[in-house]
N, C-alpha and C positions, 0 to 999 in steps of 0.2 A: 421493525425489521424481524422480530421474532415471530415464530408461528404461534397461533392461538393455542393456549393450553387446553387439553382435553381432560376430562375427569379421570383421575387415577394415573395420569401420565405426567412425568416431570418434563418441563419445557427446557430444553437445552439449546445453547447456541454454540456452533462450531467456530473456531478461529483458525484461519490459515495463516501461520506465522512466517511463511516464506513463499511469497507468491510473485512471480515475475511476469505479470500481465503487461509490462512495458516492453517485453521482448518482441523482436521483429516478427517472430513466428505468429503472434496473435494479430498483428497489424491493426486494422480497423475493427476487429472483433473483440477488442479488450472489454468494452462495456457489455457486449452480449455475453461473454464468458463470465463476467462478474455477476450479472443478473442470473445466469444459470446456476452459479454457485450459491447465490443468495436464496434462490428457490429451493435448493437442497439443504438449507439450514446453515450455511456459512454466513454468520452475521458480521464478521470483521475479517479483513485481509490486511496483512502487513506487506508492503511493497518495498523490498530492499533494492537500492541502486547498486549497480555493479561497477560503475566508473563515473567520474565526475561529469562526463559528457551527457549522461542521462539523468542527472540530478533534477533538472527542471521538469522533465517528462514524468518522473516518478512522483514528484511533489504535486504536479497538476492532476495526475490520475487519482491520487489519494483525495484531493479536494473535490474532484468530480463525483467520486463514489462514496465519500464519507468514511473512508478507511484511514489506515495509518501508513507511515512510510519511515524508512531509515536510509540515511545517506552515508555511503562509505565506498570502499574499494573491495572488489571481489578477490578473495584469497587466491583464486586461480588466475588472476591477472596482475602479477606483481610488477610487471613493466609499467602498467598504468599508475600504480602507486608511486613508483619512483619518478615518473614523468611530471606529475602535478601534485599540488597540495590537496589534501582531502576536501576542505571546505573553507570558504572565507569566514572570518569571525562573525560577520553579521548574518550568516545563514544558519538556521537551526539544523542540527544534525538529525533530528527526528521530529515527527509531528503526528498529531491525530486530528482528523478533519471530520467532525461529526456532521452528518448531512442535515440534521435538524437545527443546527446552529444558524443564527442569523448572520454571523460573521465567522470567519475562519479562526480557529483556535490552534495554536502551535505550542509545543513544549520544546525547550532546548536542553 
């Protein structure tokens, strides 16, 4: 995923720590936008969920792209936080899905 190092150049990888590619504004272009970011040197994105209703979508996106995700409630949506519990005990609150792994790896 990293660009090849050139002589005398330090090879850096950018990390987007708050990327909402699951938002409706991206629609079917989420993977196109992720590849565009990767081409510009963004080696890892963290996809935060904004409400429980999109936990599965965020997790799936991270698995497809080999990125990380975090499940929670958006601070700007307190009504959603009162309406539902954050996550069931058997669902990890965050995870990392390396694209090179033969199987999915998650951290809870």
